[in-house]
C-alpha positions in Angstrom: 172.2 158.9 -60.0 174.3 159.2 -56.8 178.0 160.0 -56.9 179.4 156.9 -55.4 182.9 158.1 -55.8 182.5 160.4 -52.8 182.4 157.4 -50.4 185.7 157.0 -48.5 187.7 153.7 -48.0 189.2 154.9 -44.7 188.3 157.4 -41.9 190.8 159.8 -40.5 193.6 157.7 -41.9 192.4 154.6 -40.1 192.0 151.3 -42.1 188.9 149.3 -41.3 190.7 147.1 -38.7 191.9 150.2 -36.8 188.5 151.8 -37.1 186.8 148.7 -35.8 189.2 148.5 -32.8 188.7 152.2 -32.1 184.9 151.8 -32.1 185.1 148.7 -29.8 187.2 150.7 -27.4 184.6 153.5 -27.1 182.9 154.1 -23.7 179.6 152.2 -23.8 177.4 155.4 -23.6 179.4 156.7 -26.6 178.9 153.5 -28.4 175.1 153.8 -27.9 175.2 157.3 -29.2 177.2 156.3 -32.2 174.7 153.6 -33.1 171.9 156.1 -32.8 173.7 158.6 -35.1 174.6 155.9 -37.6 171.0 154.7 -37.6 169.8 158.3 -38.3 172.4 158.9 -41.0 171.8 155.6 -42.8 168.0 156.3 -42.8 168.7 159.8 -44.2 170.9 158.5 -47.0 168.4 155.8 -47.7 165.7 158.4 -48.1 167.9 160.4 -50.5 168.7 157.4 -52.6 165.0 156.5 -52.7 164.1 160.0 -54.0 166.8 159.5 -56.7 165.2 156.3 -57.8 167.8 154.0 -56.4 165.2 151.8 -54.6 167.4 148.7 -54.2 170.2 150.7 -52.6 167.7 152.6 -50.5 166.2 149.4 -49.2 169.6 148.0 -48.2 170.6 151.3 -46.6 167.3 151.4 -44.7 168.0 147.9 -43.4 171.4 148.9 -42.2 169.8 151.9 -40.4 167.3 149.7 -38.7 170.2 147.4 -37.7 172.0 150.2 -35.9 168.7 151.3 -34.4 168.3 147.9 -32.8 171.9 147.8 -31.5 171.7 151.1 -29.6 169.6 149.8 -26.7 172.0 146.9 -26.2 175.0 149.2 -25.9 173.0 151.4 -23.6 172.1 148.4 -21.4 175.8 147.4 -21.2 176.5 151.0 -20.1 173.9 150.8 -17.4 175.3 147.5 -16.2 178.9 148.6 -16.2 178.5 152.2 -15.1 178.7 151.5 -11.3 182.0 149.6 -11.8 183.5 152.3 -14.0 182.6 155.0 -11.5 184.5 153.2 -8.7 187.8 153.6 -10.5 
């Protein structure tokens, strides 16, 4: 069984509202990279939970991973569109 007590309720002292705003304020290429990393990490955790027999949790974590995988190209596209304007400043 997994040790679910290791999961944090905040990151670097930020509550979820502050964390969300910080993520939204990221540069778009950083946002695309974050989505890629989150996808990879959720898929890895999913695989670990599956190996431990937590198939329902693994399925949901896998779905989250795929969701982030699908988001990454959109953030990258926003970066490609906005990049020329950001370089002008």
